Structures are given as C-alpha cells and as structure tokens.
C-alpha positions as CSV (number, residue, x, y, z in Angstrom):
1,M,-15.8,-53.8,50.7
2,E,-18.9,-52.2,50.8
3,I,-19.5,-49.3,53.3
4,V,-22.9,-47.5,53.8
5,L,-22.9,-44.0,55.2
6,I,-26.4,-43.0,56.6
7,R,-26.9,-39.8,58.4
8,H,-29.4,-38.9,61.6
9,G,-32.7,-39.2,61.2
10,Q,-34.9,-35.1,61.8
11,P,-33.4,-34.1,64.6
12,K,-35.5,-31.9,67.8
13,W,-33.9,-28.3,66.9
14,V,-35.5,-26.0,68.6
15,D,-37.4,-26.9,71.9
16,G,-40.1,-24.7,72.4
17,D,-38.5,-21.9,71.6
18,Q,-34.5,-22.2,72.2
19,Y,-32.1,-23.4,70.5
20,D,-30.6,-27.3,71.1
21,L,-27.5,-28.0,69.9
22,N,-27.2,-31.9,71.1
23,P,-30.6,-32.4,70.3
24,G,-32.9,-35.9,70.2
25,L,-34.6,-37.1,66.8
26,T,-38.3,-35.9,66.7
27,E,-41.0,-38.8,66.3
28,L,-40.4,-38.0,62.6
29,G,-36.7,-39.0,63.0
30,K,-37.7,-42.0,65.1
31,I,-39.8,-43.4,61.9
32,Q,-37.2,-42.3,59.4
33,A,-34.6,-44.3,61.8
34,D,-36.7,-47.4,62.3
35,K,-37.7,-47.9,58.8
36,S,-33.7,-47.1,57.8
37,A,-33.0,-50.3,59.7
38,S,-36.0,-52.1,58.2
39,M,-34.3,-51.9,54.7
40,F,-30.9,-54.6,56.4
41,S,-31.1,-57.9,57.7
42,E,-29.4,-59.9,61.3
43,N,-25.9,-59.5,60.7
44,S,-25.4,-57.4,57.5
45,F,-22.0,-55.6,58.9
46,D,-19.4,-56.8,60.7
47,Q,-18.9,-53.4,62.0
48,L,-20.7,-50.7,63.0
49,W,-19.4,-47.0,63.8
50,V,-21.7,-44.1,65.3
51,S,-21.1,-40.4,66.2
52,P,-21.4,-40.0,70.7
53,L,-24.4,-37.2,69.4
54,R,-28.3,-37.6,70.4
55,R,-29.6,-37.3,67.7
56,A,-26.6,-39.9,65.9
57,Q,-27.4,-42.5,69.0
58,E,-31.2,-42.5,68.8
59,T,-30.6,-43.5,65.0
60,M,-28.2,-46.2,65.6
61,F,-30.8,-48.0,68.8
62,P,-33.3,-49.8,66.3
63,F,-30.5,-50.2,64.3
64,K,-27.9,-52.4,67.5
65,E,-32.3,-53.3,68.7
66,K,-32.5,-55.4,65.0
67,G,-28.3,-56.7,65.8
68,V,-27.9,-55.0,61.8
69,A,-24.1,-54.7,62.8
70,Q,-22.2,-58.2,64.5
71,S,-20.6,-55.6,66.6
72,L,-20.9,-51.2,66.9
73,K,-18.9,-49.0,68.1
74,T,-18.9,-44.9,69.7
75,F,-16.4,-42.8,68.5
76,D,-15.7,-39.0,69.3
77,W,-14.3,-38.4,65.7
78,L,-17.4,-38.9,63.8
79,E,-19.2,-36.2,65.8
80,E,-20.9,-32.8,63.6
81,A,-19.1,-29.8,62.9
82,L,-19.7,-27.2,65.2
83,D,-17.6,-23.2,65.1
84,D,-17.3,-21.1,68.0
85,E,-20.2,-19.0,65.9
86,E,-22.3,-22.3,66.1
87,K,-21.5,-22.7,70.0
88,E,-22.7,-19.4,70.4
89,L,-26.3,-20.0,68.9
90,F,-26.9,-22.2,72.6
91,G,-30.4,-21.2,74.6
92,K,-30.9,-18.1,71.2
93,S,-34.6,-18.5,69.8
94,G,-36.0,-20.2,66.3
95,G,-35.8,-16.4,65.0
96,D,-32.5,-16.1,65.0
97,I,-30.6,-19.3,64.4
98,E,-33.3,-18.7,61.0
99,K,-31.4,-15.1,60.5
100,F,-28.1,-17.2,61.5
101,F,-28.2,-20.0,58.6
102,E,-29.4,-17.7,56.2
103,Q,-26.5,-15.0,56.4
104,R,-24.1,-17.9,56.7
105,N,-26.3,-19.7,53.2
106,A,-25.1,-16.5,51.6
107,M,-22.0,-16.0,51.5
108,S,-19.5,-16.1,48.6
109,F,-17.0,-18.7,48.2
110,E,-13.9,-16.9,49.2
111,Q,-16.3,-15.7,52.2
112,W,-17.2,-19.3,53.4
113,Y,-13.3,-20.0,52.9
114,E,-11.9,-17.2,55.0
115,S,-15.2,-17.0,57.7
116,V,-15.0,-18.7,60.7
117,H,-16.4,-21.8,59.9
118,G,-14.3,-22.0,56.9
119,E,-11.0,-21.9,59.2
120,Y,-12.5,-25.2,61.7
121,M,-13.3,-27.1,58.6
122,K,-10.2,-27.3,58.2
123,G,-8.7,-28.7,61.4
124,F,-12.5,-30.8,61.7
125,S,-12.1,-33.1,58.5
126,S,-8.0,-33.0,59.5
127,N,-9.2,-35.1,62.0
128,I,-11.6,-37.4,60.6
129,F,-9.1,-37.8,58.5
130,D,-6.2,-39.2,60.8
131,N,-8.7,-41.2,63.1
132,L,-9.9,-43.4,59.8
133,D,-6.2,-44.2,58.9
134,K,-5.4,-45.5,62.2
135,N,-9.1,-47.3,62.9
136,L,-9.4,-48.8,58.8
137,N,-5.2,-49.5,59.9
138,S,-6.7,-51.0,62.8
139,I,-8.9,-53.9,60.9
140,G,-6.1,-54.5,57.6
141,I,-7.1,-51.2,55.5
142,T,-4.6,-49.2,54.3
143,K,-4.9,-45.8,52.3
144,V,-2.5,-44.8,49.6
145,K,-1.6,-41.9,47.5
146,N,-0.7,-41.8,44.2
147,D,-0.6,-38.5,41.5
148,F,-4.4,-39.6,40.0
149,D,-6.8,-41.0,43.0
150,S,-6.8,-43.3,46.1
151,L,-6.0,-46.7,46.2
152,F,-6.6,-48.6,49.3
153,N,-4.8,-51.9,50.0
154,L,-7.4,-54.5,51.6
155,T,-5.4,-57.8,50.8
156,E,-5.4,-57.6,55.2
157,S,-9.0,-56.9,55.7
158,K,-10.5,-58.2,58.7
159,I,-13.9,-56.7,57.1
160,E,-16.2,-56.4,54.3
161,K,-19.1,-54.6,55.7
162,L,-19.0,-51.3,57.1
163,L,-22.1,-49.4,58.6
164,I,-21.2,-45.4,60.0
165,I,-23.9,-43.6,61.6
166,S,-22.9,-39.2,61.2
167,H,-24.0,-36.6,60.2
168,A,-24.1,-34.2,56.8
169,G,-20.7,-32.7,57.9
170,T,-19.1,-35.3,58.6
171,M,-20.3,-37.3,55.5
172,S,-19.4,-34.7,53.3
173,A,-15.2,-35.2,55.5
174,L,-15.8,-39.1,54.3
175,L,-17.1,-38.9,51.1
176,S,-13.6,-36.5,50.5
177,Y,-11.3,-39.2,52.1
178,F,-12.8,-42.4,50.2
179,L,-13.4,-40.9,46.9
180,D,-11.1,-38.2,46.8
181,L,-13.7,-35.3,46.7
182,D,-12.9,-31.7,46.9
183,L,-13.3,-31.2,50.8
184,F,-15.1,-26.9,51.2
185,P,-16.3,-25.5,53.9
186,W,-19.2,-25.7,51.6
187,T,-19.4,-29.5,50.0
188,W,-21.2,-30.9,52.9
189,R,-24.4,-28.6,51.1
190,K,-22.9,-30.2,47.7
191,Y,-23.8,-33.3,48.7
192,L,-26.1,-32.9,51.6
193,P,-28.0,-36.6,52.3
194,R,-31.4,-36.4,53.8
195,H,-32.2,-37.7,56.8
196,A,-31.3,-41.6,57.9
197,G,-30.8,-42.3,53.6
198,H,-28.0,-44.8,52.6
199,T,-25.2,-43.8,50.8
200,T,-23.5,-46.7,49.7
201,L,-19.6,-47.1,48.6
202,K,-18.2,-50.4,47.0
203,S,-14.8,-50.9,46.2
204,S,-13.9,-51.9,42.8
205,Q,-10.2,-53.6,42.3
206,I,-7.5,-52.2,40.3
207,S,-3.7,-53.9,39.0
208,S,-2.7,-51.9,42.1
209,G,-5.3,-51.4,44.3
210,H,-9.1,-50.6,44.9
211,F,-10.6,-47.6,44.4
212,F,-14.1,-46.5,45.9
213,R,-16.8,-45.7,43.9
214,L,-20.3,-44.5,44.6
215,K,-22.8,-47.0,43.7
216,E,-25.1,-45.5,45.3
217,F,-26.3,-42.4,47.2
218,N,-29.3,-40.8,49.3
219,N,-31.4,-43.8,49.1
220,V,-35.1,-42.9,50.9
221,T,-36.9,-45.6,48.7
222,F,-37.9,-47.1,52.7
223,L,-39.8,-43.7,53.5
224,N,-43.8,-43.8,52.3
225,S,-43.7,-40.1,51.2
226,E,-42.5,-36.6,50.7
227,E,-43.4,-35.5,54.1
228,E,-41.1,-38.0,55.6
229,K,-38.1,-37.6,52.8
230,T,-36.7,-34.5,54.6
231,Y,-33.3,-32.4,55.1
C-alpha cells in the first residue's frame, strides 16, 4: 500500500495588514498546487482525503479537476492545530504575528511541552489518531501495536493508494501514526514539509503483518525555482 501526504500550497496569511485564521492560497500557492497535481495521472489514487480549511481545499482543487483520485472525502479532523493563543491572533497586524511566533519558536523543549500549545497538541494528536483508526478500519486497514513497532493488517484492505492533503501540524501526527515516531509539540518543525510537497509512505511486509517506511520526504522537484519552494 502507498500513502502520499501533501501539505497545502502557500497561504495568504496576511490580507492588507490583518491576520486571517483561515486563509486561501496566494497566487504562488495556486501555482504550487497545480504543479503538484500535475505529477499524478487520472485515477492514480483510490481515495483522496482533505482538510476542510480553505488553503487545503484550494490545493485540492486541481487534483479534483484532473481526476487524480476515484473518490474524495473531506474530514474535519484533518484541520490544522489552532490553540487558544493562536485564535487570539485573528485581526492582529503582521508585526504582532511575527513577534508571537518568534517568541514561541525560541522556547525550550520544557517550555514547549508545558505551554498552552503543548497541552493543546495532546488532544489534537489523539483526535487524529482516533479518527485514523476509525476511518482506516472502515476500508479494511487495522493498526496493531506491539512491543517493538506498529504493524498494520492489510489483508482486508479495500484500497491500494491513498492521498491526504492537510497541514504541517496534521502531517506530523500522520507521520507519527504510520511510522511510530515520537510526537511532541515541536515535532511539526522537525518534519516541516514545503508547500505542496509530496511525502510518500510505502508498506513493507513482515511475517506478522506490514509496517510503513518513509519512501520519500518533501519532494518538490516539480517546482521550477527556489522562489517557488516555500515553507
């Protein structure tokens, strides 16, 4: 089985001088999304799962237009993390936003973990894990945790290829789920994907089931210049 994770294209976070909590894509973001979709042929995937947020939906549009997946599902649980402190940024100026994230990113591991964001991320990731279990089970894929690593039973799987378009924070939880990686409030910064980049997971069989390996991370070879390769 193959799973491709794609982050949305570049979002227009600031409109004028105000921060938008649910932005659409910039013109460059739309170009990134179109080029990302162009790498796949019609019906390349059995299913496409996507976040309901505007930047993810607009990234998904060229994939839908090109018929990349046989079916498309929007799931609320694929939304990006948004803690109470981040919600308070709505309507603030670009300078205030930049200062906020500079201060957050300068925190120690201990401060990250004990912060509002750290506490929020525990529930955020648990919600993703619970919904992954439920929705994968519905298509015949079962995760089995053992003492060494996470294994998956794919014998009853109804699909072979799955595409998920979401967000950096969401993708850190997805990678943790499929690859059994440690997940902390800052993990999304350790595995930060470029806008519209492709991260591919491939199942490998072992005697008692399958595990997923990281086949490719953050592929943006379809973008023509460094200016197009944004974070």
